[in-house]
N, C-alpha and C positions, 0 to 999 in steps of 0.2 A: 569207866569200870564196865566190864562185860556183863550184860544182863543174863542171869541164869534162870531157866524156866523149870518148873516142877509140875508133876501131875499126881493126883491121888490114886494109889493102887488099892482098890477095895479088897483085894485078896489078902494082902499083907497088912492092910489097914495102916499104910504109911505113904509118905510122899516120896516119889521116885524122880530122880534127875532126868529131864528130857533132853536127849541129844538129837541135833538136827544133822541130817546127812548132807554130804557135799553136793549131791545132785539137787536137793531141795534148795540149798543156798544158791546154787547156780541159777536155778529157775527163778528164784526170787530176784536175784540181781538182774537177770535178763528182762523180767517183767517190769522191774523198776525203770531200767533204761528205755524199754519200749514205750512205757507210759510217758516218760520224760520227753522222748522224741515226738510222740504224738501230740503231747501238750505244747511242745515248742513249735511244732509245725502249725497247729491250730492258732497259736498266738501270733506267729509271723503272718499267717494268712489273714487273720483279722486285722493285724496292724497295717499290712500293706493295702488292705482293702479300704481302710478308713484314714490311714495316715500316710503321708508322702515321705519318701526317703530324701535325703539332702540332694542327691543327684536329680531325682524327679522334680523336686522344688526348683532347682536351677533350670532344668529343661522347660518347666512350665512358665517360669519367668521369661525365658528366651522366646518361647512361643507367643506369650502375651505381648512381648515387645515387638515381635515380627508382625503380629496382627495389627498393632497400633501403627506401625510404620506403613503397612499396606493401606490402612484407612487414611493416613495423612497423605500418602501418595495419590490415593484416589481423589481426595479433596483438592489437592493441588492440580490434578489432572482436570477436574471439573472447572476450576477457576481458569486454567489455561484454555480450556475449550470455549468458555464464555468470551475471553479476550480474543481468541481466534475468530469466533463467530462475528464479533464486532468489527474486526479488521476486514473480514470478508464482505460484510454488509457495506462498510464504507467504500471498499474497493469497487463493488458492483454499482452502488447507487450514487457515488460521488465521483471518485477518481476516474473510473472508466467512462463515465458519462461526460466528464469535462473534456477528456482527450479523444472522445469519439471511438473508443475501443470496444470491440464486441465483448459481451459478457462471457464469463467462463461457465461452462455447463456444470450443474451441481453434481452430475455423475462423475465428472473428472475431479472435482474438489473432494468428494467423499469416497473416491475409489479406494478399496482396500489393497493390501499387498498380497499377491497370489502365493500359492504353495499349499500342498496337502498337509494339513495338520501341522502348522508351523510351531505349535506349542505342545507337541507330544511329550517333550522332555519334562513338562510340568505335571503330567497326569498322575505321577506317583506321590505327589504332595497331598497332605490332608486338605489344604486350602487351594487346591488346584483350580477350582472354578473361579475364585476371586482373583487368583494370579493371572489366569488366562484372560479374564475380562479386563484387567488392568493393562496387560500387555497389548491387547487388541486396541484399547482406547488410545494408548500412547503411540502405537504404530500408525493409527489413523491420524492422530494429531500431527505426527511427523510428516505424513504424506500431505496433509493440508498446508502445513508450513512450507513445504517444498513448492507446492503449487502457487501459494501466495508469494513466495520469494520470486518465482519466475514471472508472476504477474507484475510485481514491482519493477523487475528488470525491464519488462516491456513498457511500463508506464514511464520509466526514466527516459527511455529512448524517445517515446512520444512527447514527453515534456520538453526535451531538448529540441525536437523538431518543431513543437508548438512555439517555443520561445523564438526560434529562428523565423517562423512564419509571422509571429506578432511583430518582430523587429522589421520585417520586410514589407508588411502591408502599409501603404501610405497612411499616416496618422497625425501629421502636423501641418501647419500652414507653410507654404514655400517661402514666404517673406515675413519679416518681423511685423506683426499686426496685433499686438496685445490690446490696443484701444479699439480695434475693429473698425477703424475709419478708412481703411484702404480698400475695402470691398467696393468695386465700381459696378460690377455686373455679375449676375449669377448664372446658374445652369438652367437651360430651357429656351423657349422661344423668346427672342429679344429683337429690338429694332436694329437693323444693320446701319452702322454710322455713315456708310458711303452710299448704299443703294436705298436707304430709308424704307426698307421693306422688312416684313417679319421673317426671321431666319433662326434656325435652331442653333443655339450657342452651346457647344459641347463641353464647356469648362467654366471657370471663374476668372474674372479680371481683377487684378490687384494694382491700384495706382501707386507708383513709387517713383522717386527721382531716378534718373539714369545713373547707373553705377551701384544701385542698392543690391547687396548680396542676395542671391537666390540659392536656397538649400534644398537638397533632395529630401523628400518626405518619408522615405523608408530605405532600408538596405536594398542593394541591387547591383546590377551591372549596366553600364552605359551602353545602350543598344544603338543609339543614333546621335550623331553630332552633325548638324546640317545647316547650311547657310543658303537662303533664297531671297530674291528681291521682292517676292510677293508671298501671299499666304502667311505661314507661320514665321517667315523671316529666319533669324538665327534660332534654331530649335534644338532641344535635347530631349531624347526619350530614354527613360530608365526602365529596365525590365526588372521587376521585383520578384518574379517567380510567383508560383501559386495562382497564376492567371491574372496577375496585376501588372499594369504598366502606368507610368505617369509621364506627362508631356509638359515642357517648359518652353514657351514660345516668346518671340519678339525680343530676344536677349541682345545686349550690346556686345558682350564678350563671353567666351567660354573659359572654363578653368579645368575641364576634364577632356578626355579623349575616348573614342570608341573602344569598348572592351574593358574599360577600367572599372574596378570594384569601388562602390561608394557606400557610405553608411548614412543613416538618418541624421540630418542636421549638417551634413557636409556641404560646403559651398561648391556649387558646380558651374555657376555663371553669374551674370549681373544684368539687372533690369535694363531694357533698352526700348526702342520704338522702331524695330526693323520689320520688314514685310508689310502686310496689310494692317497697319496700326495707325490710329489717329492721335496717339499721344503716349508718353512714357508709361508703360504698364507691363505686368507679367500676365500672360494668358496661361492658365494652369488647368490640366485635365487629369482625371483618373479614369483609367480604362480597365475594365474587368471582363475577362473572357471575350476580348475583342470588341466590347461595347462600352461607350462612354457612360459613366455614372456620375451622379452629383458629388463633386468633391467636398461639399459642405458636410456630408455624412462621415468624412474621414479626418476630422480635426479634433477628435476626442482626447488626444494625448497631451495637448498643450493649452487646453481651454477649460475653464470651470464650467459646470453645468449651465450656469446663467449665461456665460459668454457663448457657449455652444448653441443655446436656444436663440440668442440674439443674432448670431451669424447665419443660422438657418432662415430667419426672417429676412435678413438682408439679401441673402442669395435668391430668395423668391420674389424680390421686387421686380416688377415689369418695367425695366428701364432700357436705356440704350447701351449696347456693348461698345468696347473700344476697338474691336477688330471684326 
């Protein structure tokens, strides 16, 4: 029901119906709408200031998730860096020491990747500092991994060469002698069996029956197969490389020829008593860098520590040689 307004007219002493003009009504409507708009704007402003819209809540969850992922990646990067540091330390202090390789300069290991502002594309992000730091750490880690990989490639080659060297260096006895009873004379000055004077004995004598197999003590190439009526008699020299040679003298027969490749433990001849020999035995020498060395120091591969100590004592006994 439409509300009707009246006003009191003192002149006529009666109430008069009040009529509102269209202009006034229009102004009232406009004022109401303006006030509503202002109130709505204020309400929305306050609401958006203190309350998040669904889209904002979704974006904030995504940002929070990204921050958590960055933190997790940073933590994983730190753990990977610790593992990398451990590998580098082992590489420098153990592996490269074992194989005699030169250490890698720290400047090379920690060298960054060049370029002017490689991370410029990240500058517009809110967390650009964290992102740049993470990318720098990962790039450096990748660089260190690359250097370490190259180091392992080098060590692999050195290991193969080292294995070849270890197989070539004389390291066993040339005849079966597990009980150590066949050592007749050792390295050093001994009494010559013929001239009865002191003479330098450049090897070790092993007494064995004629025909006992003689084996090469390391991988190598047969350098000399020689027969003489005096001196070493029937003699073989094996060139092991790396500055090492070994000599097997007074043999009865040969089983190899000059230039033939041989491996440690391979039969190359048989014990005899040829040349300047007073009885069946093998005269064995180890030559390093053209100088004779004590063969007893090179039997570590087929003797226990106790046997090794025992044969050192036997080799030092001042007795008479067989040649």
